C-alpha positions in Angstrom: 0.8 -6.3 18.5 -2.6 -7.6 17.7 -6.0 -6.2 16.8 -7.4 -6.2 20.3 -4.9 -3.5 21.3 -5.7 -1.2 18.3 -9.4 -1.7 17.4 -12.2 0.7 18.2 -15.0 -0.8 20.2 -17.3 2.2 19.7 -19.1 0.7 16.8 -21.4 2.9 14.6 -23.4 0.7 12.4 -26.5 0.7 10.2 -29.2 -1.9 9.3 -29.7 -3.3 5.9 -33.1 -1.5 5.8 -31.5 1.9 6.7 -32.2 4.4 4.0 -29.2 5.6 2.0 -29.9 9.2 3.0 -29.7 8.3 6.7 -26.5 6.2 6.2 -24.8 9.1 4.5 -25.8 11.5 7.3 -24.5 9.0 9.9 -21.2 8.8 8.1 -20.8 12.6 7.9 -21.9 13.1 11.5 -19.4 10.6 12.8 -16.6 11.5 10.4 -16.2 8.0 9.1 -15.8 6.8 5.5 -17.5 3.4 6.1 -20.1 1.7 8.2 -20.7 -2.0 9.1 -24.1 -3.3 8.2 -25.6 -5.4 11.0 -28.8 -7.4 11.2 -31.0 -6.8 14.2 -29.5 -9.8 16.0 -26.0 -8.3 15.6 -24.8 -10.5 12.6 -22.5 -8.7 10.2 -23.9 -8.9 6.7 -22.0 -6.1 4.8 -20.1 -2.9 4.7 -21.1 0.4 3.1 -18.3 2.8 2.2 -17.6 6.0 0.3 -16.5 3.8 -2.5 -19.9 2.2 -2.8 -21.5 5.7 -3.2 -19.3 7.1 -5.9 -21.4 5.8 -8.8 -24.8 7.3 -8.2 -27.4 8.7 -10.5 -27.8 11.7 -8.2 -24.2 12.6 -8.9 -24.5 11.9 -12.6 -21.6 9.5 -12.1 -23.4 6.2 -12.9 -21.6 5.9 -16.2 -22.7 5.3 -19.7 -25.8 3.4 -20.5 -25.0 -0.3 -21.2 -24.7 -1.4 -24.8 -27.4 -3.6 -26.3 -24.9 -6.4 -26.5 -24.2 -6.2 -22.7 -27.9 -6.1 -22.0 -28.5 -9.2 -24.2 -25.5 -11.2 -22.8 -25.5 -10.1 -19.2 -29.0 -8.8 -18.2 -28.5 -9.8 -14.5 -25.3 -7.8 -14.4 -26.9 -4.8 -15.9 -29.8 -5.0 -13.5 -27.4 -5.3 -10.5 -25.6 -2.2 -11.7 -28.9 -0.3 -11.9 -29.7 -1.3 -8.3 -26.2 -0.1 -7.1 -26.5 3.3 -8.7 -30.2 3.9 -8.0 -31.0 1.9 -4.8 -32.4 3.8 -1.8 -31.5 1.4 1.0 -28.2 0.2 2.4 -28.9 -3.4 1.5 -29.1 -2.4 -2.2 -25.7 -0.7 -2.3 -23.5 -2.3 0.4 -20.7 -4.7 -0.2 -21.9 -8.0 1.2 -19.9 -10.7 3.0 -17.0 -8.4 4.0 -13.6 -9.6 5.0 -13.5 -9.9 8.8 -10.7 -10.6 11.3 -10.5 -11.6 15.0 -9.2 -9.7 18.0 -6.1 -12.0 18.0 -5.1 -11.2 14.3 -1.7 -9.6 14.3 -0.9 -6.2 12.9 1.1 -7.5 10.0 -1.9 -9.5 8.7 -4.2 -6.5 9.1 -1.8 -4.3 7.0 -1.5 -7.1 4.4 -5.3 -7.4 4.0 -5.8 -3.7 3.7 -3.1 -3.5 1.1 -4.0 -6.4 -1.1 -7.8 -6.3 -0.7 -7.9 -2.5 -1.1 -10.0 -1.9 2.0 -9.7 0.9 4.6 -11.3 -0.8 7.5 -11.9 -4.3 8.8 -14.7 -5.5 11.1 -13.5 -7.5 14.1 -15.6 -10.6 15.0 -15.6 -12.8 18.0 -17.9 -15.8 18.3 -19.8 -14.6 15.2 -20.5 -11.1 16.6 -18.9 -7.8 15.9 -16.8 -6.6 18.8 -14.8 -3.8 17.1 -13.5 -2.3 13.9 -9.9 -1.4 12.9 -9.1 1.3 10.3 -6.1 2.4 8.4 -5.8 5.3 10.8 -5.5 2.8 13.7 -2.6 1.1 11.8 -0.9 4.5 11.3 -1.1 5.3 15.0 0.7 2.0 15.7 3.3 2.8 13.1 3.8 6.3 14.6 4.5 4.7 18.0 7.0 2.3 16.4 8.8 5.0 14.5 9.6 7.0 17.6 10.6 4.0 19.8 14.0 4.6 21.4 16.2 1.5 20.6 18.3 -0.2 23.2 21.9 0.9 23.4 24.2 -0.9 21.0 28.0 -1.0 20.6 29.8 0.0 17.4 30.5 -3.7 16.8 26.8 -4.6 17.2 25.7 -1.8 14.8 28.3 -2.9 12.2 27.2 -6.6 12.5 23.6 -5.6 12.1 24.2 -3.7 8.9 26.5 -6.3 7.4 23.9 -9.0 8.2 21.1 -7.0 6.6 23.2 -6.4 3.4 24.1 -10.1 3.3 20.4 -11.1 3.3 19.3 -8.4 0.7 19.1 -10.1 -2.7 19.6 -6.8 -4.5 22.7 -5.7 -2.5 26.2 -5.6 -4.1 27.5 -7.5 -1.1 31.2 -7.8 -1.9 31.7 -4.1 -2.9 30.5 -2.3 0.2 32.6 -1.6 3.3 30.9 -0.7 6.6 32.8 1.1 9.4 31.2 2.3 12.6 32.8 4.7 15.1 31.0 6.3 18.0 27.6 5.2 16.5 28.4 7.0 13.2 28.3 4.7 10.2 30.7 5.3 7.2 29.7 3.6 4.0 32.3 3.0 1.3 32.5 1.0 -1.9 30.7 0.8 -5.2 27.1 0.6 -6.1 25.4 0.3 -9.6 22.3 2.4 -9.2 21.0 5.3 -7.1 18.3 2.9 -5.9 20.9 0.6 -4.5 22.6 3.5 -2.8 19.4 4.7 -1.2 18.5 1.1 0.0 22.0 0.6 1.6 21.7 3.9 3.4 18.2 2.9 4.7 19.7 -0.3 6.0 22.3 1.7 7.9 19.8 4.2 9.2 17.6 1.4 10.6 20.4 -0.1 12.6 19.5 0.2 16.3 21.6 2.9 18.0 22.9 4.7 14.8 23.3 8.4 15.2 24.4 9.3 11.7 25.2 7.7 8.3 27.9 9.1 6.1 27.7 8.2 2.5 31.0 7.8 0.6 29.7 5.2 -1.9 30.9 5.5 -5.5 28.5 4.9 -8.4 29.8 2.7 -11.2 27.9 2.8 -14.5 27.2 -0.8 -15.5 27.2 -0.1 -19.2 30.5 1.9 -19.4 32.3 0.8 -16.3 33.0 4.4 -15.4 32.9 5.4 -11.8 31.5 8.6 -10.3 31.6 9.9 -6.7 28.2 10.6 -5.2 27.6 14.3 -5.1 
Protein backbone atom coordinates (compact mmCIF):
# COMPACT_ATOMS: atom_id res chain seq x y z
CA UNK A 1 0.00 0.00 0.00
CA UNK A 2 1.36 3.43 -0.91
CA UNK A 3 0.68 7.02 0.04
CA UNK A 4 -1.72 7.74 -2.84
CA UNK A 5 -4.23 5.29 -1.36
CA UNK A 6 -4.11 6.86 2.10
CA UNK A 7 -3.37 10.58 1.81
CA UNK A 8 -5.92 13.34 2.19
CA UNK A 9 -6.20 15.66 -0.82
CA UNK A 10 -8.28 18.21 1.08
CA UNK A 11 -5.33 20.44 1.92
CA UNK A 12 -5.82 23.19 4.49
CA UNK A 13 -2.78 25.46 4.37
CA UNK A 14 -1.53 28.89 5.36
CA UNK A 15 0.84 31.46 3.86
CA UNK A 16 4.12 32.49 5.46
CA UNK A 17 2.55 35.93 5.99
CA UNK A 18 -0.51 34.53 7.78
CA UNK A 19 -0.75 35.85 11.32
CA UNK A 20 -0.20 33.36 14.10
CA UNK A 21 -3.64 34.16 15.50
CA UNK A 22 -5.29 33.23 12.18
CA UNK A 23 -3.20 30.05 11.87
CA UNK A 24 -4.27 28.91 15.34
CA UNK A 25 -7.92 29.62 14.53
CA UNK A 26 -7.62 27.60 11.30
CA UNK A 27 -6.07 24.67 13.16
CA UNK A 28 -8.84 24.70 15.78
CA UNK A 29 -11.65 25.11 13.23
CA UNK A 30 -10.38 22.22 11.10
CA UNK A 31 -9.38 20.04 14.06
CA UNK A 32 -5.84 19.54 12.82
CA UNK A 33 -2.62 19.74 14.80
CA UNK A 34 -0.49 21.05 11.96
CA UNK A 35 -0.67 22.99 8.71
CA UNK A 36 1.54 23.11 5.60
CA UNK A 37 2.89 26.53 4.77
CA UNK A 38 2.69 27.32 1.05
CA UNK A 39 3.89 30.27 -0.96
CA UNK A 40 1.35 31.94 -3.24
CA UNK A 41 2.64 29.83 -6.16
CA UNK A 42 1.97 26.60 -4.24
CA UNK A 43 5.53 25.81 -3.21
CA UNK A 44 5.88 24.13 0.18
CA UNK A 45 8.19 26.15 2.44
CA UNK A 46 7.37 24.88 5.92
CA UNK A 47 5.04 23.29 8.44
CA UNK A 48 3.52 24.85 11.51
CA UNK A 49 2.40 22.48 14.24
CA UNK A 50 1.22 22.41 17.83
CA UNK A 51 4.80 21.64 18.81
CA UNK A 52 5.98 24.92 17.29
CA UNK A 53 3.51 26.77 19.52
CA UNK A 54 4.25 25.23 22.90
CA UNK A 55 7.01 27.72 23.75
CA UNK A 56 5.28 31.10 23.72
CA UNK A 57 5.54 34.21 25.81
CA UNK A 58 1.72 34.41 25.90
CA UNK A 59 1.66 31.05 27.70
CA UNK A 60 4.59 32.01 29.93
CA UNK A 61 6.29 28.88 28.59
CA UNK A 62 9.18 30.48 26.72
CA UNK A 63 11.63 29.27 29.34
CA UNK A 64 14.30 31.01 31.37
CA UNK A 65 16.13 34.05 30.15
CA UNK A 66 19.41 33.06 28.45
CA UNK A 67 22.57 33.36 30.49
CA UNK A 68 25.04 36.10 29.70
CA UNK A 69 27.50 33.43 28.52
CA UNK A 70 25.00 32.04 25.99
CA UNK A 71 24.19 35.56 24.80
CA UNK A 72 27.91 36.26 24.38
CA UNK A 73 28.79 32.98 22.64
CA UNK A 74 25.60 32.39 20.61
CA UNK A 75 23.80 35.69 20.04
CA UNK A 76 22.22 34.49 16.78
CA UNK A 77 20.78 31.42 18.52
CA UNK A 78 19.34 33.58 21.31
CA UNK A 79 17.82 35.95 18.76
CA UNK A 80 16.26 33.02 16.84
CA UNK A 81 14.74 31.69 20.07
CA UNK A 82 13.24 35.11 20.76
CA UNK A 83 11.63 35.19 17.31
CA UNK A 84 10.18 31.68 17.80
CA UNK A 85 8.62 32.56 21.15
CA UNK A 86 7.47 36.10 20.31
CA UNK A 87 6.87 36.08 16.53
CA UNK A 88 3.43 37.08 15.23
CA UNK A 89 3.51 35.49 11.76
CA UNK A 90 3.72 31.92 10.55
CA UNK A 91 7.07 32.45 8.80
CA UNK A 92 8.65 33.37 12.13
CA UNK A 93 7.51 30.26 13.97
CA UNK A 94 7.17 27.48 11.38
CA UNK A 95 9.57 24.62 10.85
CA UNK A 96 11.20 25.31 7.46
CA UNK A 97 12.15 22.75 4.82
CA UNK A 98 9.90 19.94 6.09
CA UNK A 99 10.40 16.31 5.17
CA UNK A 100 8.20 15.48 2.18
CA UNK A 101 7.23 12.27 0.39
CA UNK A 102 5.69 11.33 -2.96
CA UNK A 103 2.38 9.59 -3.77
CA UNK A 104 4.32 6.39 -4.55
CA UNK A 105 6.08 6.20 -1.16
CA UNK A 106 5.07 2.97 0.56
CA UNK A 107 3.40 2.72 3.95
CA UNK A 108 6.43 1.17 5.65
CA UNK A 109 8.58 4.18 4.74
CA UNK A 110 5.90 6.58 5.98
CA UNK A 111 5.74 4.82 9.34
CA UNK A 112 9.55 4.78 9.59
CA UNK A 113 9.82 8.51 8.91
CA UNK A 114 7.10 9.37 11.41
CA UNK A 115 8.77 7.23 14.05
CA UNK A 116 12.37 8.29 13.59
CA UNK A 117 11.80 11.94 12.67
CA UNK A 118 9.14 12.44 15.37
CA UNK A 119 6.58 13.95 13.00
CA UNK A 120 2.82 13.47 12.99
CA UNK A 121 2.15 14.33 9.36
CA UNK A 122 4.01 14.38 6.05
CA UNK A 123 3.27 16.59 3.04
CA UNK A 124 2.99 14.77 -0.28
CA UNK A 125 4.67 16.42 -3.27
CA UNK A 126 4.42 15.66 -6.97
CA UNK A 127 6.42 17.64 -9.51
CA UNK A 128 7.34 20.08 -6.76
CA UNK A 129 3.74 20.88 -5.81
CA UNK A 130 1.79 19.67 -2.81
CA UNK A 131 -0.94 17.20 -3.77
CA UNK A 132 -1.88 15.78 -0.37
CA UNK A 133 -0.96 15.16 3.23
CA UNK A 134 -0.76 11.97 5.27
CA UNK A 135 -1.06 11.87 9.05
CA UNK A 136 -0.58 9.31 11.78
CA UNK A 137 -4.35 8.80 11.88
CA UNK A 138 -4.27 7.79 8.19
CA UNK A 139 -1.58 5.21 9.02
CA UNK A 140 -3.69 3.94 11.93
CA UNK A 141 -6.69 3.48 9.64
CA UNK A 142 -4.53 1.34 7.34
CA UNK A 143 -3.37 -0.65 10.36
CA UNK A 144 -6.95 -1.16 11.53
CA UNK A 145 -7.88 -2.65 8.15
CA UNK A 146 -4.91 -5.01 8.23
CA UNK A 147 -5.64 -6.15 11.79
CA UNK A 148 -9.12 -7.36 10.83
CA UNK A 149 -8.19 -8.97 7.52
CA UNK A 150 -9.43 -12.55 7.31
CA UNK A 151 -6.48 -14.80 6.41
CA UNK A 152 -6.70 -17.49 3.78
CA UNK A 153 -7.48 -20.99 4.99
CA UNK A 154 -4.41 -22.96 6.14
CA UNK A 155 -3.89 -26.59 7.04
CA UNK A 156 -2.51 -27.65 10.42
CA UNK A 157 0.76 -28.55 8.68
CA UNK A 158 1.03 -25.11 7.06
CA UNK A 159 0.32 -23.38 10.37
CA UNK A 160 2.97 -25.46 12.13
CA UNK A 161 5.50 -24.81 9.38
CA UNK A 162 4.88 -21.06 9.58
CA UNK A 163 5.43 -20.95 13.35
CA UNK A 164 8.57 -23.10 13.23
CA UNK A 165 10.00 -20.97 10.43
CA UNK A 166 9.35 -17.75 12.35
CA UNK A 167 10.98 -19.17 15.47
CA UNK A 168 13.96 -20.36 13.44
CA UNK A 169 14.53 -16.84 12.09
CA UNK A 170 14.06 -15.07 15.44
CA UNK A 171 17.51 -14.36 16.88
CA UNK A 172 16.15 -14.22 20.44
CA UNK A 173 14.21 -17.50 20.31
CA UNK A 174 15.36 -20.66 22.16
CA UNK A 175 14.99 -22.70 18.97
CA UNK A 176 15.90 -26.19 20.17
CA UNK A 177 13.75 -26.14 23.28
CA UNK A 178 10.32 -25.37 21.85
CA UNK A 179 7.90 -27.95 20.49
CA UNK A 180 5.00 -26.86 18.29
CA UNK A 181 1.94 -29.05 17.66
CA UNK A 182 -1.14 -27.99 15.70
CA UNK A 183 -4.47 -29.82 15.73
CA UNK A 184 -7.65 -28.42 14.22
CA UNK A 185 -6.06 -24.97 14.02
CA UNK A 186 -5.26 -24.98 17.76
CA UNK A 187 -1.55 -24.51 18.55
CA UNK A 188 0.02 -26.24 21.52
CA UNK A 189 3.37 -24.84 22.69
CA UNK A 190 5.63 -26.97 24.86
CA UNK A 191 9.25 -26.75 25.94
CA UNK A 192 11.40 -24.39 27.96
CA UNK A 193 11.94 -20.64 27.85
CA UNK A 194 14.29 -18.46 29.87
CA UNK A 195 12.29 -15.28 30.39
CA UNK A 196 8.70 -14.12 30.38
CA UNK A 197 9.58 -11.87 27.44
CA UNK A 198 10.61 -14.93 25.39
CA UNK A 199 7.35 -16.64 26.35
CA UNK A 200 5.24 -13.67 25.23
CA UNK A 201 7.17 -13.38 21.97
CA UNK A 202 6.75 -17.07 21.12
CA UNK A 203 3.02 -16.82 21.83
CA UNK A 204 2.77 -13.77 19.56
CA UNK A 205 4.47 -15.71 16.76
CA UNK A 206 1.87 -18.45 17.14
CA UNK A 207 -1.02 -15.98 17.32
CA UNK A 208 0.11 -14.34 14.09
CA UNK A 209 0.19 -17.58 12.12
CA UNK A 210 -2.49 -17.35 9.40
CA UNK A 211 -5.52 -19.50 10.24
CA UNK A 212 -4.82 -20.02 13.96
CA UNK A 213 -7.91 -20.21 16.17
CA UNK A 214 -6.28 -20.61 19.58
CA UNK A 215 -2.86 -20.85 21.23
CA UNK A 216 -2.36 -23.05 24.29
CA UNK A 217 0.69 -22.21 26.38
CA UNK A 218 2.38 -25.15 28.16
CA UNK A 219 5.85 -23.66 28.17
CA UNK A 220 8.06 -24.11 31.23
CA UNK A 221 10.21 -21.31 32.59
CA UNK A 222 13.79 -22.21 33.46
CA UNK A 223 15.68 -19.76 35.66
CA UNK A 224 19.05 -19.24 33.91
CA UNK A 225 20.86 -18.48 37.19
CA UNK A 226 19.67 -21.49 39.20
CA UNK A 227 18.61 -23.94 36.53
CA UNK A 228 15.30 -24.49 38.36
CA UNK A 229 12.19 -24.94 36.22
CA UNK A 230 8.75 -23.57 36.91
CA UNK A 231 5.49 -24.23 35.05
CA UNK A 232 3.78 -21.12 33.73
CA UNK A 233 0.82 -20.21 35.94
